[in-house]
Jmol script that loads the backbone (N, CA, C; Angstrom):
load data "model"
ATOM      1  N   UNK A   1     -56.530 -44.472  -7.178  1.00  0.00           N
ATOM      2  CA  UNK A   1     -57.478 -45.240  -6.349  1.00  0.00           C
ATOM      3  C   UNK A   1     -57.877 -43.341  -5.429  1.00  0.00           C
ATOM      4  N   UNK A   2     -59.450 -43.440  -5.422  1.00  0.00           N
ATOM      5  CA  UNK A   2     -59.295 -41.794  -4.553  1.00  0.00           C
ATOM      6  C   UNK A   2     -58.521 -41.800  -3.321  1.00  0.00           C
ATOM      7  N   UNK A   3     -58.019 -40.336  -3.175  1.00  0.00           N
ATOM      8  CA  UNK A   3     -57.974 -40.000  -1.917  1.00  0.00           C
ATOM      9  C   UNK A   3     -56.948 -38.518  -2.178  1.00  0.00           C
ATOM     10  N   UNK A   4     -56.933 -38.672  -1.084  1.00  0.00           N
ATOM     11  CA  UNK A   4     -56.321 -36.334  -1.198  1.00  0.00           C
ATOM     12  C   UNK A   4     -55.095 -36.492  -0.633  1.00  0.00           C
ATOM     13  N   UNK A   5     -54.219 -35.620  -1.475  1.00  0.00           N
ATOM     14  CA  UNK A   5     -52.336 -35.573  -1.031  1.00  0.00           C
ATOM     15  C   UNK A   5     -52.664 -34.448  -0.051  1.00  0.00           C
ATOM     16  N   UNK A   6     -51.861 -34.413   1.125  1.00  0.00           N
ATOM     17  CA  UNK A   6     -51.752 -33.660   2.380  1.00  0.00           C
ATOM     18  C   UNK A   6     -50.607 -32.833   2.236  1.00  0.00           C
ATOM     19  N   UNK A   7     -50.865 -32.031   1.981  1.00  0.00           N
ATOM     20  CA  UNK A   7     -49.118 -31.090   2.152  1.00  0.00           C
ATOM     21  C   UNK A   7     -48.934 -30.166   3.135  1.00  0.00           C
ATOM     22  N   UNK A   8     -47.880 -30.179   3.795  1.00  0.00           N
ATOM     23  CA  UNK A   8     -48.113 -29.192   4.949  1.00  0.00           C
ATOM     24  C   UNK A   8     -48.581 -27.881   4.854  1.00  0.00           C
ATOM     25  N   UNK A   9     -48.757 -27.091   5.690  1.00  0.00           N
ATOM     26  CA  UNK A   9     -49.671 -25.783   5.862  1.00  0.00           C
ATOM     27  C   UNK A   9     -48.160 -24.439   4.923  1.00  0.00           C
ATOM     28  N   UNK A  10     -47.269 -24.850   5.943  1.00  0.00           N
ATOM     29  CA  UNK A  10     -46.695 -23.601   5.373  1.00  0.00           C
ATOM     30  C   UNK A  10     -45.280 -23.905   4.501  1.00  0.00           C
ATOM     31  N   UNK A  11     -45.389 -25.647   4.184  1.00  0.00           N
ATOM     32  CA  UNK A  11     -44.359 -25.385   3.215  1.00  0.00           C
ATOM     33  C   UNK A  11     -45.294 -26.001   2.253  1.00  0.00           C
ATOM     34  N   UNK A  12     -46.520 -25.339   1.198  1.00  0.00           N
ATOM     35  CA  UNK A  12     -46.503 -26.451   0.245  1.00  0.00           C
ATOM     36  C   UNK A  12     -45.207 -27.415  -0.904  1.00  0.00           C
ATOM     37  N   UNK A  13     -45.782 -28.501  -1.130  1.00  0.00           N
ATOM     38  CA  UNK A  13     -44.988 -29.073  -2.168  1.00  0.00           C
ATOM     39  C   UNK A  13     -45.658 -29.501  -3.199  1.00  0.00           C
ATOM     40  N   UNK A  14     -45.005 -29.572  -4.562  1.00  0.00           N
ATOM     41  CA  UNK A  14     -45.207 -29.865  -5.884  1.00  0.00           C
ATOM     42  C   UNK A  14     -45.724 -31.066  -5.689  1.00  0.00           C
ATOM     43  N   UNK A  15     -47.100 -31.058  -6.357  1.00  0.00           N
ATOM     44  CA  UNK A  15     -47.407 -33.106  -6.375  1.00  0.00           C
ATOM     45  C   UNK A  15     -46.686 -33.559  -6.685  1.00  0.00           C
ATOM     46  N   UNK A  16     -46.414 -35.344  -6.777  1.00  0.00           N
ATOM     47  CA  UNK A  16     -45.886 -36.292  -7.004  1.00  0.00           C
ATOM     48  C   UNK A  16     -46.162 -36.368  -8.649  1.00  0.00           C
ATOM     49  N   UNK A  17     -45.387 -36.960  -9.017  1.00  0.00           N
ATOM     50  CA  UNK A  17     -45.114 -36.799 -10.483  1.00  0.00           C
ATOM     51  C   UNK A  17     -45.716 -37.647 -11.591  1.00  0.00           C
ATOM     52  N   UNK A  18     -46.864 -38.609 -10.357  1.00  0.00           N
ATOM     53  CA  UNK A  18     -47.520 -39.608 -11.047  1.00  0.00           C
ATOM     54  C   UNK A  18     -49.266 -38.927 -10.303  1.00  0.00           C
ATOM     55  N   UNK A  19     -49.090 -37.886 -10.042  1.00  0.00           N
ATOM     56  CA  UNK A  19     -50.908 -37.510  -9.589  1.00  0.00           C
ATOM     57  C   UNK A  19     -51.137 -36.956 -11.172  1.00  0.00           C
ATOM     58  N   UNK A  20     -52.377 -37.237 -11.062  1.00  0.00           N
ATOM     59  CA  UNK A  20     -53.087 -36.555 -12.174  1.00  0.00           C
ATOM     60  C   UNK A  20     -53.221 -34.887 -11.907  1.00  0.00           C
ATOM     61  N   UNK A  21     -53.442 -33.629 -12.803  1.00  0.00           N
ATOM     62  CA  UNK A  21     -53.516 -32.571 -12.596  1.00  0.00           C
ATOM     63  C   UNK A  21     -54.412 -31.933 -11.788  1.00  0.00           C
ATOM     64  N   UNK A  22     -55.991 -33.213 -11.545  1.00  0.00           N
ATOM     65  CA  UNK A  22     -57.287 -32.245 -10.820  1.00  0.00           C
ATOM     66  C   UNK A  22     -56.714 -33.520  -9.532  1.00  0.00           C
ATOM     67  N   UNK A  23     -56.326 -34.054  -9.065  1.00  0.00           N
ATOM     68  CA  UNK A  23     -55.962 -34.159  -8.093  1.00  0.00           C
ATOM     69  C   UNK A  23     -56.823 -33.578  -6.127  1.00  0.00           C
ATOM     70  N   UNK A  24     -56.993 -34.233  -5.874  1.00  0.00           N
ATOM     71  CA  UNK A  24     -57.450 -33.646  -4.310  1.00  0.00           C
ATOM     72  C   UNK A  24     -55.884 -33.160  -3.829  1.00  0.00           C
ATOM     73  N   UNK A  25     -56.504 -32.181  -3.182  1.00  0.00           N
ATOM     74  CA  UNK A  25     -55.659 -31.505  -2.255  1.00  0.00           C
ATOM     75  C   UNK A  25     -56.204 -31.147  -1.055  1.00  0.00           C
ATOM     76  N   UNK A  26     -55.591 -30.923  -0.225  1.00  0.00           N
ATOM     77  CA  UNK A  26     -55.512 -30.329   1.540  1.00  0.00           C
ATOM     78  C   UNK A  26     -54.252 -29.764   1.954  1.00  0.00           C
ATOM     79  N   UNK A  27     -54.356 -29.789   3.021  1.00  0.00           N
ATOM     80  CA  UNK A  27     -52.810 -29.556   4.078  1.00  0.00           C
ATOM     81  C   UNK A  27     -53.076 -30.191   4.973  1.00  0.00           C
ATOM     82  N   UNK A  28     -51.471 -30.441   6.404  1.00  0.00           N
ATOM     83  CA  UNK A  28     -51.820 -30.688   7.393  1.00  0.00           C
ATOM     84  C   UNK A  28     -51.155 -29.755   8.113  1.00  0.00           C
ATOM     85  N   UNK A  29     -51.813 -29.165   9.767  1.00  0.00           N
ATOM     86  CA  UNK A  29     -50.680 -28.890  10.334  1.00  0.00           C
ATOM     87  C   UNK A  29     -50.667 -29.662  11.964  1.00  0.00           C
ATOM     88  N   UNK A  30     -49.968 -28.487  12.585  1.00  0.00           N
ATOM     89  CA  UNK A  30     -50.162 -29.065  14.139  1.00  0.00           C
ATOM     90  C   UNK A  30     -51.336 -27.998  14.408  1.00  0.00           C
ATOM     91  N   UNK A  31     -51.482 -28.811  15.732  1.00  0.00           N
ATOM     92  CA  UNK A  31     -52.766 -28.107  16.160  1.00  0.00           C
ATOM     93  C   UNK A  31     -52.339 -26.404  16.903  1.00  0.00           C
ATOM     94  N   UNK A  32     -51.573 -26.509  17.522  1.00  0.00           N
ATOM     95  CA  UNK A  32     -50.606 -25.682  17.466  1.00  0.00           C
ATOM     96  C   UNK A  32     -50.507 -24.201  16.775  1.00  0.00           C
ATOM     97  N   UNK A  33     -51.187 -24.680  15.457  1.00  0.00           N
ATOM     98  CA  UNK A  33     -51.254 -23.659  14.181  1.00  0.00           C
ATOM     99  C   UNK A  33     -52.514 -23.211  14.061  1.00  0.00           C
ATOM    100  N   UNK A  34     -53.562 -24.336  14.454  1.00  0.00           N
ATOM    101  CA  UNK A  34     -54.627 -23.995  13.891  1.00  0.00           C
ATOM    102  C   UNK A  34     -55.208 -22.771  14.379  1.00  0.00           C
ATOM    103  N   UNK A  35     -54.902 -22.125  15.006  1.00  0.00           N
ATOM    104  CA  UNK A  35     -55.638 -20.179  15.494  1.00  0.00           C
ATOM    105  C   UNK A  35     -55.090 -19.074  14.254  1.00  0.00           C
ATOM    106  N   UNK A  36     -53.817 -20.038  13.666  1.00  0.00           N
ATOM    107  CA  UNK A  36     -53.425 -19.099  12.809  1.00  0.00           C
ATOM    108  C   UNK A  36     -53.806 -19.174  11.478  1.00  0.00           C
ATOM    109  N   UNK A  37     -54.387 -20.325  11.355  1.00  0.00           N
ATOM    110  CA  UNK A  37     -54.600 -21.014  10.155  1.00  0.00           C
ATOM    111  C   UNK A  37     -56.483 -20.550   9.822  1.00  0.00           C
ATOM    112  N   UNK A  38     -57.195 -20.217  11.131  1.00  0.00           N
ATOM    113  CA  UNK A  38     -58.597 -20.219  11.698  1.00  0.00           C
ATOM    114  C   UNK A  38     -58.396 -18.761  11.056  1.00  0.00           C
ATOM    115  N   UNK A  39     -57.193 -17.811  11.533  1.00  0.00           N
ATOM    116  CA  UNK A  39     -57.567 -16.859  11.359  1.00  0.00           C
ATOM    117  C   UNK A  39     -57.121 -16.257  10.132  1.00  0.00           C
ATOM    118  N   UNK A  40     -56.744 -16.596   9.287  1.00  0.00           N
ATOM    119  CA  UNK A  40     -56.874 -16.677   7.446  1.00  0.00           C
ATOM    120  C   UNK A  40     -58.060 -16.641   6.807  1.00  0.00           C
ATOM    121  N   UNK A  41     -58.735 -18.025   7.011  1.00  0.00           N
ATOM    122  CA  UNK A  41     -60.022 -18.673   6.679  1.00  0.00           C
ATOM    123  C   UNK A  41     -60.972 -17.392   6.682  1.00  0.00           C
ATOM    124  N   UNK A  42     -61.996 -17.102   5.194  1.00  0.00           N
ATOM    125  CA  UNK A  42     -62.868 -16.289   5.020  1.00  0.00           C
ATOM    126  C   UNK A  42     -64.284 -16.336   6.201  1.00  0.00           C
ATOM    127  N   UNK A  43     -64.486 -15.127   6.313  1.00  0.00           N
ATOM    128  CA  UNK A  43     -65.971 -15.090   7.388  1.00  0.00           C
ATOM    129  C   UNK A  43     -66.982 -15.775   6.713  1.00  0.00           C
ATOM    130  N   UNK A  44     -67.162 -16.485   8.105  1.00  0.00           N
ATOM    131  CA  UNK A  44     -68.756 -17.348   7.813  1.00  0.00           C
ATOM    132  C   UNK A  44     -68.302 -18.527   7.278  1.00  0.00           C
ATOM    133  N   UNK A  45     -66.767 -18.923   7.231  1.00  0.00           N
ATOM    134  CA  UNK A  45     -66.503 -20.495   7.036  1.00  0.00           C
ATOM    135  C   UNK A  45     -67.285 -21.390   7.726  1.00  0.00           C
ATOM    136  N   UNK A  46     -67.642 -22.695   7.885  1.00  0.00           N
ATOM    137  CA  UNK A  46     -68.361 -23.537   8.341  1.00  0.00           C
ATOM    138  C   UNK A  46     -67.293 -24.930   8.417  1.00  0.00           C
ATOM    139  N   UNK A  47     -67.517 -25.951   8.939  1.00  0.00           N
ATOM    140  CA  UNK A  47     -66.953 -26.718   8.734  1.00  0.00           C
ATOM    141  C   UNK A  47     -67.239 -28.266  10.028  1.00  0.00           C
ATOM    142  N   UNK A  48     -66.278 -29.295   9.673  1.00  0.00           N
ATOM    143  CA  UNK A  48     -66.877 -30.462  10.354  1.00  0.00           C
ATOM    144  C   UNK A  48     -65.696 -31.501  10.219  1.00  0.00           C
ATOM    145  N   UNK A  49     -65.254 -32.663  11.557  1.00  0.00           N
ATOM    146  CA  UNK A  49     -64.309 -33.356  11.249  1.00  0.00           C
ATOM    147  C   UNK A  49     -65.471 -34.438  10.246  1.00  0.00           C
ATOM    148  N   UNK A  50     -64.529 -34.930   9.506  1.00  0.00           N
ATOM    149  CA  UNK A  50     -64.774 -36.277   9.218  1.00  0.00           C
ATOM    150  C   UNK A  50     -64.324 -37.116   9.764  1.00  0.00           C
ATOM    151  N   UNK A  51     -64.887 -38.217   9.710  1.00  0.00           N
ATOM    152  CA  UNK A  51     -64.366 -39.517  10.656  1.00  0.00           C
ATOM    153  C   UNK A  51     -64.313 -40.668   9.308  1.00  0.00           C
ATOM    154  N   UNK A  52     -63.374 -41.608   9.125  1.00  0.00           N
ATOM    155  CA  UNK A  52     -63.327 -42.388   8.277  1.00  0.00           C
ATOM    156  C   UNK A  52     -64.564 -43.626   8.786  1.00  0.00           C
ATOM    157  N   UNK A  53     -65.109 -43.779   7.284  1.00  0.00           N
ATOM    158  CA  UNK A  53     -64.879 -44.240   5.778  1.00  0.00           C
ATOM    159  C   UNK A  53     -65.056 -43.115   5.161  1.00  0.00           C
ATOM    160  N   UNK A  54     -66.163 -41.668   5.820  1.00  0.00           N
ATOM    161  CA  UNK A  54     -66.314 -40.650   4.921  1.00  0.00           C
ATOM    162  C   UNK A  54     -65.577 -39.849   4.581  1.00  0.00           C
ATOM    163  N   UNK A  55     -64.125 -40.042   4.530  1.00  0.00           N
ATOM    164  CA  UNK A  55     -62.906 -39.073   4.449  1.00  0.00           C
ATOM    165  C   UNK A  55     -63.374 -38.279   2.690  1.00  0.00           C
ATOM    166  N   UNK A  56     -63.970 -38.992   1.947  1.00  0.00           N
ATOM    167  CA  UNK A  56     -64.096 -38.557   0.655  1.00  0.00           C
ATOM    168  C   UNK A  56     -65.878 -38.731   0.105  1.00  0.00           C
ATOM    169  N   UNK A  57     -66.217 -38.606   1.441  1.00  0.00           N
ATOM    170  CA  UNK A  57     -67.794 -37.778   0.909  1.00  0.00           C
ATOM    171  C   UNK A  57     -68.196 -36.847   2.029  1.00  0.00           C
ATOM    172  N   UNK A  58     -68.230 -35.319   1.272  1.00  0.00           N
ATOM    173  CA  UNK A  58     -68.353 -34.720   1.992  1.00  0.00           C
ATOM    174  C   UNK A  58     -69.533 -34.514   2.308  1.00  0.00           C
ATOM    175  N   UNK A  59     -70.335 -33.434   3.720  1.00  0.00           N
ATOM    176  CA  UNK A  59     -71.165 -33.822   3.938  1.00  0.00           C
ATOM    177  C   UNK A  59     -71.993 -32.261   2.956  1.00  0.00           C
ATOM    178  N   UNK A  60     -73.296 -31.885   3.215  1.00  0.00           N
ATOM    179  CA  UNK A  60     -73.843 -30.788   2.775  1.00  0.00           C
ATOM    180  C   UNK A  60     -73.652 -29.801   3.602  1.00  0.00           C
ATOM    181  N   UNK A  61     -73.503 -28.694   3.200  1.00  0.00           N
ATOM    182  CA  UNK A  61     -73.171 -27.329   3.723  1.00  0.00           C
ATOM    183  C   UNK A  61     -73.988 -26.951   4.958  1.00  0.00           C
ATOM    184  N   UNK A  62     -75.363 -27.123   4.722  1.00  0.00           N
ATOM    185  CA  UNK A  62     -76.320 -27.052   5.696  1.00  0.00           C
ATOM    186  C   UNK A  62     -76.324 -28.212   6.672  1.00  0.00           C
ATOM    187  N   UNK A  63     -75.121 -28.841   6.986  1.00  0.00           N
ATOM    188  CA  UNK A  63     -74.994 -29.678   8.049  1.00  0.00           C
ATOM    189  C   UNK A  63     -73.298 -29.633   8.940  1.00  0.00           C
ATOM    190  N   UNK A  64     -73.310 -28.542   8.328  1.00  0.00           N
ATOM    191  CA  UNK A  64     -71.096 -27.841   8.987  1.00  0.00           C
ATOM    192  C   UNK A  64     -71.944 -26.972  10.276  1.00  0.00           C
ATOM    193  N   UNK A  65     -71.037 -27.168  10.869  1.00  0.00           N
ATOM    194  CA  UNK A  65     -70.722 -26.187  11.943  1.00  0.00           C
ATOM    195  C   UNK A  65     -69.980 -24.682  11.819  1.00  0.00           C
ATOM    196  N   UNK A  66     -70.439 -24.132  12.529  1.00  0.00           N
ATOM    197  CA  UNK A  66     -69.592 -22.451  13.046  1.00  0.00           C
ATOM    198  C   UNK A  66     -68.459 -22.666  13.415  1.00  0.00           C
ATOM    199  N   UNK A  67     -67.396 -22.065  12.981  1.00  0.00           N
ATOM    200  CA  UNK A  67     -65.740 -22.729  13.545  1.00  0.00           C
ATOM    201  C   UNK A  67     -65.536 -22.817  14.574  1.00  0.00           C
ATOM    202  N   UNK A  68     -66.806 -21.533  15.586  1.00  0.00           N
ATOM    203  CA  UNK A  68     -66.238 -21.235  17.210  1.00  0.00           C
ATOM    204  C   UNK A  68     -67.067 -22.684  17.714  1.00  0.00           C
ATOM    205  N   UNK A  69     -67.869 -23.344  17.118  1.00  0.00           N
ATOM    206  CA  UNK A  69     -68.394 -24.810  17.875  1.00  0.00           C
ATOM    207  C   UNK A  69     -67.381 -25.736  17.150  1.00  0.00           C
ATOM    208  N   UNK A  70     -67.041 -26.116  16.222  1.00  0.00           N
ATOM    209  CA  UNK A  70     -66.272 -27.384  15.653  1.00  0.00           C
ATOM    210  C   UNK A  70     -64.920 -27.301  16.556  1.00  0.00           C
ATOM    211  N   UNK A  71     -64.501 -25.437  16.747  1.00  0.00           N
ATOM    212  CA  UNK A  71     -63.364 -25.833  17.281  1.00  0.00           C
ATOM    213  C   UNK A  71     -63.279 -26.291  18.968  1.00  0.00           C
ATOM    214  N   UNK A  72     -63.911 -26.015  18.983  1.00  0.00           N
ATOM    215  CA  UNK A  72     -64.536 -26.516  20.976  1.00  0.00           C
ATOM    216  C   UNK A  72     -64.651 -28.340  20.661  1.00  0.00           C
ATOM    217  N   UNK A  73     -64.553 -29.047  19.534  1.00  0.00           N
ATOM    218  CA  UNK A  73     -64.501 -30.460  19.190  1.00  0.00           C
ATOM    219  C   UNK A  73     -63.530 -30.444  19.108  1.00  0.00           C
ATOM    220  N   UNK A  74     -62.887 -30.008  18.123  1.00  0.00           N
ATOM    221  CA  UNK A  74     -61.191 -30.054  17.747  1.00  0.00           C
ATOM    222  C   UNK A  74     -60.632 -30.031  19.642  1.00  0.00           C
ATOM    223  N   UNK A  75     -60.713 -29.009  20.613  1.00  0.00           N
ATOM    224  CA  UNK A  75     -59.825 -28.361  21.572  1.00  0.00           C
ATOM    225  C   UNK A  75     -60.139 -29.542  22.659  1.00  0.00           C
ATOM    226  N   UNK A  76     -61.094 -30.164  22.391  1.00  0.00           N
ATOM    227  CA  UNK A  76     -61.426 -31.432  23.007  1.00  0.00           C
ATOM    228  C   UNK A  76     -61.009 -32.551  22.702  1.00  0.00           C
ATOM    229  N   UNK A  77     -60.804 -32.755  21.835  1.00  0.00           N
ATOM    230  CA  UNK A  77     -59.781 -34.162  21.140  1.00  0.00           C
ATOM    231  C   UNK A  77     -59.142 -33.963  21.367  1.00  0.00           C
ATOM    232  N   UNK A  78     -57.839 -32.601  20.947  1.00  0.00           N
ATOM    233  CA  UNK A  78     -56.303 -32.853  21.485  1.00  0.00           C
ATOM    234  C   UNK A  78     -56.332 -32.114  22.769  1.00  0.00           C
ATOM    235  N   UNK A  79     -57.314 -32.195  23.761  1.00  0.00           N
ATOM    236  CA  UNK A  79     -56.630 -31.879  25.189  1.00  0.00           C
ATOM    237  C   UNK A  79     -55.962 -33.170  25.842  1.00  0.00           C
ATOM    238  N   UNK A  80     -56.247 -34.292  25.283  1.00  0.00           N
ATOM    239  CA  UNK A  80     -55.192 -35.343  25.407  1.00  0.00           C
ATOM    240  C   UNK A  80     -54.256 -36.208  24.133  1.00  0.00           C
ATOM    241  N   UNK A  81     -53.310 -36.622  24.294  1.00  0.00           N
ATOM    242  CA  UNK A  81     -52.717 -37.168  23.362  1.00  0.00           C
ATOM    243  C   UNK A  81     -53.760 -37.791  22.518  1.00  0.00           C
ATOM    244  N   UNK A  82     -53.797 -37.527  21.184  1.00  0.00           N
ATOM    245  CA  UNK A  82     -54.988 -38.069  19.913  1.00  0.00           C
ATOM    246  C   UNK A  82     -54.484 -38.581  18.936  1.00  0.00           C
ATOM    247  N   UNK A  83     -55.024 -38.778  17.746  1.00  0.00           N
ATOM    248  CA  UNK A  83     -55.053 -39.722  16.637  1.00  0.00           C
ATOM    249  C   UNK A  83     -55.226 -37.928  16.025  1.00  0.00           C
ATOM    250  N   UNK A  84     -54.781 -37.783  15.010  1.00  0.00           N
ATOM    251  CA  UNK A  84     -54.841 -37.006  13.797  1.00  0.00           C
ATOM    252  C   UNK A  84     -56.434 -36.801  13.755  1.00  0.00           C
ATOM    253  N   UNK A  85     -56.994 -36.008  12.522  1.00  0.00           N
ATOM    254  CA  UNK A  85     -58.183 -35.294  12.027  1.00  0.00           C
ATOM    255  C   UNK A  85     -58.453 -34.973  11.109  1.00  0.00           C
ATOM    256  N   UNK A  86     -59.242 -35.503  10.473  1.00  0.00           N
ATOM    257  CA  UNK A  86     -59.463 -34.578   8.887  1.00  0.00           C
ATOM    258  C   UNK A  86     -60.630 -33.639   9.373  1.00  0.00           C
ATOM    259  N   UNK A  87     -60.449 -32.297   9.064  1.00  0.00           N
ATOM    260  CA  UNK A  87     -61.634 -31.229   8.951  1.00  0.00           C
ATOM    261  C   UNK A  87     -61.522 -30.985   7.284  1.00  0.00           C
ATOM    262  N   UNK A  88     -63.318 -30.870   7.263  1.00  0.00           N
ATOM    263  CA  UNK A  88     -63.360 -30.259   5.772  1.00  0.00           C
ATOM    264  C   UNK A  88     -64.282 -29.058   5.949  1.00  0.00           C
ATOM    265  N   UNK A  89     -63.987 -28.130   5.303  1.00  0.00           N
ATOM    266  CA  UNK A  89     -64.275 -26.636   5.819  1.00  0.00           C
ATOM    267  C   UNK A  89     -64.408 -25.974   4.740  1.00  0.00           C
ATOM    268  N   UNK A  90     -65.965 -25.383   4.638  1.00  0.00           N
ATOM    269  CA  UNK A  90     -66.282 -24.765   3.324  1.00  0.00           C
ATOM    270  C   UNK A  90     -66.940 -23.417   3.136  1.00  0.00           C
ATOM    271  N   UNK A  91     -67.002 -22.453   2.566  1.00  0.00           N
ATOM    272  CA  UNK A  91     -67.214 -21.486   2.120  1.00  0.00           C
ATOM    273  C   UNK A  91     -67.926 -21.303   1.022  1.00  0.00           C
ATOM    274  N   UNK A  92     -68.793 -20.503   0.746  1.00  0.00           N
ATOM    275  CA  UNK A  92     -69.578 -20.071  -0.475  1.00  0.00           C
ATOM    276  C   UNK A  92     -69.184 -19.403  -1.317  1.00  0.00           C
ATOM    277  N   UNK A  93     -67.901 -18.496  -1.012  1.00  0.00           N
ATOM    278  CA  UNK A  93     -66.907 -17.997  -1.962  1.00  0.00           C
ATOM    279  C   UNK A  93     -66.181 -18.558  -2.772  1.00  0.00           C
ATOM    280  N   UNK A  94     -65.351 -20.056  -1.516  1.00  0.00           N
ATOM    281  CA  UNK A  94     -63.739 -20.001  -1.466  1.00  0.00           C
ATOM    282  C   UNK A  94     -63.753 -21.586  -1.337  1.00  0.00           C
ATOM    283  N   UNK A  95     -65.100 -22.250  -1.459  1.00  0.00           N
ATOM    284  CA  UNK A  95     -65.401 -23.665  -1.722  1.00  0.00           C
ATOM    285  C   UNK A  95     -65.035 -24.572  -0.408  1.00  0.00           C
ATOM    286  N   UNK A  96     -64.361 -25.895  -0.731  1.00  0.00           N
ATOM    287  CA  UNK A  96     -64.157 -26.899   0.070  1.00  0.00           C
ATOM    288  C   UNK A  96     -62.807 -26.858   0.139  1.00  0.00           C
ATOM    289  N   UNK A  97     -62.085 -27.064   1.566  1.00  0.00           N
ATOM    290  CA  UNK A  97     -60.725 -26.957   2.041  1.00  0.00           C
ATOM    291  C   UNK A  97     -60.503 -28.582   3.397  1.00  0.00           C
ATOM    292  N   UNK A  98     -59.900 -29.661   2.557  1.00  0.00           N
ATOM    293  CA  UNK A  98     -59.207 -30.320   3.572  1.00  0.00           C
ATOM    294  C   UNK A  98     -58.022 -30.038   4.486  1.00  0.00           C
ATOM    295  N   UNK A  99     -58.438 -30.356   5.646  1.00  0.00           N
ATOM    296  CA  UNK A  99     -56.892 -30.006   6.908  1.00  0.00           C
ATOM    297  C   UNK A  99     -57.080 -31.658   7.574  1.00  0.00           C
ATOM    298  N   UNK A 100     -55.442 -31.905   7.585  1.00  0.00           N
ATOM    299  CA  UNK A 100     -55.224 -32.823   8.709  1.00  0.00           C
ATOM    300  C   UNK A 100     -55.204 -31.955  10.131  1.00  0.00           C
ATOM    301  N   UNK A 101     -55.671 -31.673  10.885  1.00  0.00           N
ATOM    302  CA  UNK A 101     -54.644 -31.634  12.301  1.00  0.00           C
ATOM    303  C   UNK A 101     -53.655 -32.343  12.797  1.00  0.00           C
ATOM    304  N   UNK A 102     -52.647 -32.592  13.473  1.00  0.00           N
ATOM    305  CA  UNK A 102     -52.465 -33.913  13.960  1.00  0.00           C
ATOM    306  C   UNK A 102     -51.981 -33.037  15.328  1.00  0.00           C
ATOM    307  N   UNK A 103     -51.440 -33.851  16.328  1.00  0.00           N
ATOM    308  CA  UNK A 103     -51.260 -33.589  18.043  1.00  0.00           C
ATOM    309  C   UNK A 103     -49.938 -32.495  17.644  1.00  0.00           C
ATOM    310  N   UNK A 104     -49.769 -31.760  18.412  1.00  0.00           N
ATOM    311  CA  UNK A 104     -48.234 -30.906  18.228  1.00  0.00           C
ATOM    312  C   UNK A 104     -47.179 -32.154  18.726  1.00  0.00           C
ATOM    313  N   UNK A 105     -47.335 -32.933  19.039  1.00  0.00           N
ATOM    314  CA  UNK A 105     -45.852 -33.654  19.236  1.00  0.00           C
ATOM    315  C   UNK A 105     -45.852 -35.158  18.307  1.00  0.00           C
ATOM    316  N   UNK A 106     -46.829 -34.875  17.333  1.00  0.00           N
ATOM    317  CA  UNK A 106     -46.614 -35.723  16.080  1.00  0.00           C
ATOM    318  C   UNK A 106     -45.256 -35.968  15.525  1.00  0.00           C
ATOM    319  N   UNK A 107     -44.955 -36.626  14.841  1.00  0.00           N
ATOM    320  CA  UNK A 107     -44.804 -38.239  15.278  1.00  0.00           C
ATOM    321  C   UNK A 107     -44.254 -38.750  16.405  1.00  0.00           C
ATOM    322  N   UNK A 108     -45.542 -39.513  17.513  1.00  0.00           N
ATOM    323  CA  UNK A 108     -44.835 -39.694  18.340  1.00  0.00           C
ATOM    324  C   UNK A 108     -43.774 -40.756  18.056  1.00  0.00           C
ATOM    325  N   UNK A 109     -43.669 -41.610  17.625  1.00  0.00           N
ATOM    326  CA  UNK A 109     -42.329 -42.102  17.894  1.00  0.00           C
ATOM    327  C   UNK A 109     -41.049 -41.175  16.916  1.00  0.00           C
ATOM    328  N   UNK A 110     -39.537 -42.468  17.382  1.00  0.00           N
ATOM    329  CA  UNK A 110     -38.639 -42.075  16.127  1.00  0.00           C
ATOM    330  C   UNK A 110     -38.708 -42.398  15.104  1.00  0.00           C
ATOM    331  N   UNK A 111     -38.844 -42.226  14.037  1.00  0.00           N
ATOM    332  CA  UNK A 111     -39.147 -42.458  12.659  1.00  0.00           C
ATOM    333  C   UNK A 111     -37.393 -43.429  12.162  1.00  0.00           C
ATOM    334  N   UNK A 112     -38.055 -44.506  12.014  1.00  0.00           N
ATOM    335  CA  UNK A 112     -36.973 -45.576  11.582  1.00  0.00           C
ATOM    336  C   UNK A 112     -35.812 -44.987  10.919  1.00  0.00           C
ATOM    337  N   UNK A 113     -34.346 -45.703  10.656  1.00  0.00           N
ATOM    338  CA  UNK A 113     -33.584 -44.817   9.600  1.00  0.00           C
ATOM    339  C   UNK A 113     -33.993 -45.370   7.940  1.00  0.00           C
ATOM    340  N   UNK A 114     -33.399 -45.289   6.845  1.00  0.00           N
ATOM    341  CA  UNK A 114     -33.549 -45.543   5.697  1.00  0.00           C
ATOM    342  C   UNK A 114     -32.810 -46.779   5.795  1.00  0.00           C
ATOM    343  N   UNK A 115     -33.858 -47.347   5.267  1.00  0.00           N
ATOM    344  CA  UNK A 115     -33.132 -49.078   4.988  1.00  0.00           C
ATOM    345  C   UNK A 115     -32.058 -49.131   4.323  1.00  0.00           C
ATOM    346  N   UNK A 116     -30.718 -49.560   4.420  1.00  0.00           N
ATOM    347  CA  UNK A 116     -29.673 -49.485   3.585  1.00  0.00           C
ATOM    348  C   UNK A 116     -29.352 -50.283   2.563  1.00  0.00           C
ATOM    349  N   UNK A 117     -29.428 -49.609   0.841  1.00  0.00           N
ATOM    350  CA  UNK A 117     -29.261 -50.333   0.015  1.00  0.00           C
ATOM    351  C   UNK A 117     -28.300 -51.560  -0.154  1.00  0.00           C
ATOM    352  N   UNK A 118     -28.954 -52.847  -0.287  1.00  0.00           N
ATOM    353  CA  UNK A 118     -27.883 -53.282  -0.585  1.00  0.00           C
ATOM    354  C   UNK A 118     -27.217 -54.124  -2.270  1.00  0.00           C
TER     355      UNK A 118
END
end "model"
wireframe off; spacefill off
backbone 0.3
color backbone group
């Protein structure tokens, strides 16, 4: 099944044992961390929001926005409680990066406790 494994930006995890060695990877981060993440990107990086069901189909680089325009869209999105957003970032020397941005209060519910083993 095609997909992307996303790991926490500041705390990379090893892939699951079942993952193929060439699986697609990405990172996720809170919106509050976007500026620090963005500041670490190479100059000239461009990007776009990916809307489901196009998460696996990356756009052509000429259809990407500059980071300033992309950030304006993201800022508007996260101005109110919002769903996570997948972003594709591209730089000619660095290739593609996939990022999931989540609201600062994510997750919005208390996780259920583990199911007791019987």
